[in-house]
MOPAC internal coordinates of N, CA, C and O (Angstrom, degrees):
PM7 1SCF
backbone

  N    0.0000 0     0.00 0     0.00 0    0    0    0
  C    1.4584 1     0.00 0     0.00 0    1    0    0
  C    1.5356 1   110.62 1     0.00 0    2    1    0
  O    1.2310 1   120.39 1   136.90 1    3    2    1
  N    1.3209 1   116.86 1   -43.10 1    3    2    1
  C    1.4640 1   120.39 1  -179.41 1    5    3    2
  C    1.5206 1   111.29 1   -63.10 1    6    5    3
  O    1.2310 1   121.25 1   143.63 1    7    6    5
  N    1.3401 1   115.22 1   -36.37 1    7    6    5
  C    1.4671 1   119.66 1   179.88 1    9    7    6
  C    1.5295 1   109.41 1   -61.97 1   10    9    7
  O    1.2310 1   120.50 1   138.38 1   11   10    9
  N    1.3426 1   116.65 1   -41.62 1   11   10    9
  C    1.4608 1   121.59 1   178.14 1   13   11   10
  C    1.5195 1   109.98 1   -58.20 1   14   13   11
  O    1.2310 1   120.62 1   132.06 1   15   14   13
  N    1.3210 1   116.43 1   -47.94 1   15   14   13
  C    1.4651 1   121.23 1  -178.33 1   17   15   14
  C    1.5247 1   110.85 1   -61.81 1   18   17   15
  O    1.2310 1   121.09 1   140.07 1   19   18   17
  N    1.3274 1   115.52 1   -39.93 1   19   18   17
  C    1.4578 1   119.83 1   179.83 1   21   19   18
  C    1.5213 1   110.35 1   -63.50 1   22   21   19
  O    1.2310 1   120.97 1   135.62 1   23   22   21
  N    1.3341 1   115.75 1   -44.38 1   23   22   21
  C    1.4651 1   120.78 1   179.72 1   25   23   22
  C    1.5257 1   110.28 1   -62.40 1   26   25   23
  O    1.2310 1   120.90 1   136.39 1   27   26   25
  N    1.3192 1   115.88 1   -43.61 1   27   26   25
  C    1.4564 1   121.58 1  -179.97 1   29   27   26
  C    1.5274 1   109.87 1   -61.37 1   30   29   27
  O    1.2310 1   121.03 1   135.16 1   31   30   29
  N    1.3172 1   115.63 1   -44.84 1   31   30   29
  C    1.4624 1   121.77 1   179.94 1   33   31   30
  C    1.5296 1   110.20 1   -59.74 1   34   33   31
  O    1.2310 1   120.85 1   136.96 1   35   34   33
  N    1.3327 1   115.97 1   -43.04 1   35   34   33
  C    1.4552 1   122.23 1   179.91 1   37   35   34
  C    1.5290 1   110.11 1   -62.40 1   38   37   35
  O    1.2310 1   120.88 1   136.96 1   39   38   37
  N    1.3384 1   115.93 1   -43.04 1   39   38   37
  C    1.4592 1   120.87 1   179.72 1   41   39   38
  C    1.5206 1   111.06 1   -63.43 1   42   41   39
  O    1.2310 1   120.74 1   137.01 1   43   42   41
  N    1.3240 1   116.20 1   -42.99 1   43   42   41
  C    1.4639 1   121.07 1   179.89 1   45   43   42
  C    1.5285 1   109.79 1   -62.07 1   46   45   43
  O    1.2310 1   120.60 1   136.22 1   47   46   45
  N    1.3263 1   116.47 1   -43.78 1   47   46   45
  C    1.4618 1   120.54 1   179.26 1   49   47   46
  C    1.5215 1   110.84 1   -61.56 1   50   49   47
  O    1.2310 1   120.95 1   136.11 1   51   50   49
  N    1.3362 1   115.78 1   -43.89 1   51   50   49
  C    1.4572 1   120.13 1   179.80 1   53   51   50
  C    1.5146 1   110.93 1   -62.99 1   54   53   51
  O    1.2310 1   121.35 1   139.89 1   55   54   53
  N    1.3360 1   115.02 1   -40.11 1   55   54   53
  C    1.4583 1   120.71 1   179.21 1   57   55   54
  C    1.5286 1   110.29 1   -61.14 1   58   57   55
  O    1.2310 1   120.66 1   134.23 1   59   58   57
  N    1.3252 1   116.35 1   -45.77 1   59   58   57
  C    1.4625 1   120.32 1   179.91 1   61   59   58
  C    1.5208 1   111.21 1   -63.02 1   62   61   59
  O    1.2310 1   120.67 1   139.98 1   63   62   61
  N    1.3317 1   116.33 1   -40.02 1   63   62   61
  C    1.4605 1   120.53 1   177.39 1   65   63   62
  C    1.5192 1   109.93 1   -60.81 1   66   65   63
  O    1.2310 1   120.91 1   134.02 1   67   66   65
  N    1.3242 1   115.86 1   -45.98 1   67   66   65
  C    1.4608 1   121.19 1   179.55 1   69   67   66
  C    1.5121 1   111.25 1   -59.55 1   70   69   67
  O    1.2310 1   120.90 1   135.04 1   71   70   69
  N    1.3240 1   115.88 1   -44.96 1   71   70   69
  C    1.4615 1   120.72 1  -179.00 1   73   71   70
  C    1.5253 1   110.59 1   -62.53 1   74   73   71
  O    1.2310 1   119.96 1   134.07 1   75   74   73
  N    1.3229 1   117.67 1   -45.93 1   75   74   73
  C    1.4651 1   119.42 1  -178.58 1   77   75   74
  C    1.5247 1   110.75 1   -66.89 1   78   77   75
  O    1.2310 1   120.12 1   146.85 1   79   78   77
  N    1.3401 1   117.38 1   -33.15 1   79   78   77
  C    1.4657 1   120.19 1   176.51 1   81   79   78
  C    1.5175 1   110.57 1   -63.63 1   82   81   79
  O    1.2310 1   120.79 1   137.53 1   83   82   81
  N    1.3323 1   116.09 1   -42.47 1   83   82   81
  C    1.4642 1   120.67 1   179.35 1   85   83   82
  C    1.5231 1   109.77 1   -61.64 1   86   85   83
  O    1.2310 1   120.65 1   136.05 1   87   86   85
  N    1.3274 1   116.36 1   -43.95 1   87   86   85
  C    1.4641 1   119.69 1   179.88 1   89   87   86
  C    1.5217 1   110.57 1   -61.02 1   90   89   87
  O    1.2310 1   120.28 1   137.37 1   91   90   89
  N    1.3299 1   117.08 1   -42.63 1   91   90   89
  C    1.4606 1   120.91 1  -179.74 1   93   91   90
  C    1.5197 1   111.23 1   -63.45 1   94   93   91
  O    1.2310 1   120.22 1   137.40 1   95   94   93
  N    1.3407 1   117.18 1   -42.60 1   95   94   93
  C    1.4628 1   119.55 1   179.68 1   97   95   94
  C    1.5080 1   110.04 1   -64.44 1   98   97   95
  O    1.2310 1   120.24 1   137.39 1   99   98   97
  N    1.3319 1   117.14 1   -42.61 1   99   98   97
  C    1.4601 1   120.10 1   178.82 1  101   99   98
  C    1.5180 1   110.77 1   -61.37 1  102  101   99
  O    1.2310 1   120.54 1   137.27 1  103  102  101
  N    1.3226 1   116.57 1   -42.73 1  103  102  101
  C    1.4606 1   120.55 1   179.41 1  105  103  102
  C    1.5256 1   110.36 1   -57.81 1  106  105  103
  O    1.2310 1   120.08 1   131.89 1  107  106  105
  N    1.3278 1   117.45 1   -48.11 1  107  106  105
  C    1.4611 1   119.72 1  -177.01 1  109  107  106
  C    1.5289 1   110.80 1   -68.31 1  110  109  107
  O    1.2310 1   120.10 1   146.76 1  111  110  109
  N    1.3301 1   117.41 1   -33.24 1  111  110  109
  C    1.4643 1   119.98 1   177.29 1  113  111  110
  C    1.5168 1   110.21 1   -66.74 1  114  113  111
  O    1.2310 1   120.59 1   139.32 1  115  114  113
  N    1.3246 1   116.48 1   -40.68 1  115  114  113
  C    1.4633 1   121.14 1   178.77 1  117  115  114
  C    1.5285 1   109.51 1   -64.32 1  118  117  115
  O    1.2310 1   120.52 1   136.07 1  119  118  117
  N    1.3235 1   116.62 1   -43.93 1  119  118  117
  C    1.4667 1   120.66 1   178.39 1  121  119  118
  C    1.5229 1   110.72 1   -59.69 1  122  121  119
  O    1.2310 1   120.90 1   137.16 1  123  122  121
  N    1.3271 1   115.89 1   -42.84 1  123  122  121
  C    1.4538 1   121.55 1  -179.41 1  125  123  122
  C    1.5239 1   110.34 1   -63.42 1  126  125  123
  O    1.2310 1   120.81 1   134.06 1  127  126  125
  N    1.3239 1   116.06 1   -45.94 1  127  126  125
  C    1.4629 1   121.33 1   179.63 1  129  127  126
  C    1.5274 1   110.08 1   -60.92 1  130  129  127
  O    1.2310 1   120.87 1   138.98 1  131  130  129
  N    1.3230 1   115.95 1   -41.02 1  131  130  129
  C    1.4620 1   120.50 1  -179.81 1  133  131  130
  C    1.5258 1   110.46 1   -64.02 1  134  133  131
  O    1.2310 1   121.01 1   137.99 1  135  134  133
  N    1.3391 1   115.67 1   -42.01 1  135  134  133
  C    1.4679 1   120.69 1   178.80 1  137  135  134
  C    1.5226 1   110.59 1   -60.92 1  138  137  135
  O    1.2310 1   120.81 1   132.97 1  139  138  137
  N    1.3347 1   116.05 1   -47.03 1  139  138  137
  C    1.4638 1   121.06 1  -179.85 1  141  139  138
  C    1.5252 1   109.92 1   -61.31 1  142  141  139
  O    1.2310 1   120.98 1   136.92 1  143  142  141
  N    1.3215 1   115.72 1   -43.08 1  143  142  141
  C    1.4605 1   121.03 1   179.53 1  145  143  142
  C    1.5292 1   110.79 1   -60.20 1  146  145  143
  O    1.2310 1   120.70 1   135.89 1  147  146  145
  N    1.3306 1   116.26 1   -44.11 1  147  146  145
  C    1.4640 1   120.74 1   178.83 1  149  147  146
  C    1.5260 1   110.68 1   -62.23 1  150  149  147
  O    1.2310 1   120.64 1   139.12 1  151  150  149
  N    1.3329 1   116.39 1   -40.88 1  151  150  149
  C    1.4647 1   120.41 1   178.51 1  153  151  150
  C    1.5234 1   110.56 1   -63.05 1  154  153  151
  O    1.2310 1   120.74 1   136.34 1  155  154  153
  N    1.3214 1   116.18 1   -43.66 1  155  154  153
  C    1.4659 1   120.47 1   179.28 1  157  155  154
  C    1.5228 1   110.55 1   -62.28 1  158  157  155
  O    1.2310 1   120.80 1   135.96 1  159  158  157
  N    1.3160 1   116.07 1   -44.04 1  159  158  157
  C    1.4671 1   120.54 1   179.86 1  161  159  158
  C    1.5280 1   110.44 1   -61.04 1  162  161  159
  O    1.2310 1   120.88 1   140.52 1  163  162  161
  N    1.3170 1   115.93 1   -39.48 1  163  162  161
  C    1.4620 1   120.69 1  -178.49 1  165  163  162
  C    1.5302 1   110.84 1   -66.42 1  166  165  163
  O    1.2310 1   120.53 1   150.80 1  167  166  165
  N    1.3239 1   116.60 1   -29.20 1  167  166  165
  C    1.4638 1   120.49 1  -177.70 1  169  167  166
  C    1.5155 1   113.43 1   -83.22 1  170  169  167
  O    1.2310 1   120.06 1   162.70 1  171  170  169
  N    1.3169 1   117.48 1   -17.30 1  171  170  169
  C    1.4684 1   120.37 1  -176.29 1  173  171  170
  C    1.5270 1   109.39 1   -77.05 1  174  173  171
  O    1.2310 1   120.10 1   180.00 1  175  174  173

């Protein structure tokens, strides 16, 4: 039973890591898009 709980705990931790990684990638993509947009606006 304890082994099951340990495995579950490990999966939950991995899931949270994955989720936070996705958020970080999205953040940097949004920042990049914003930068490009600002550059385009400056050129118009």
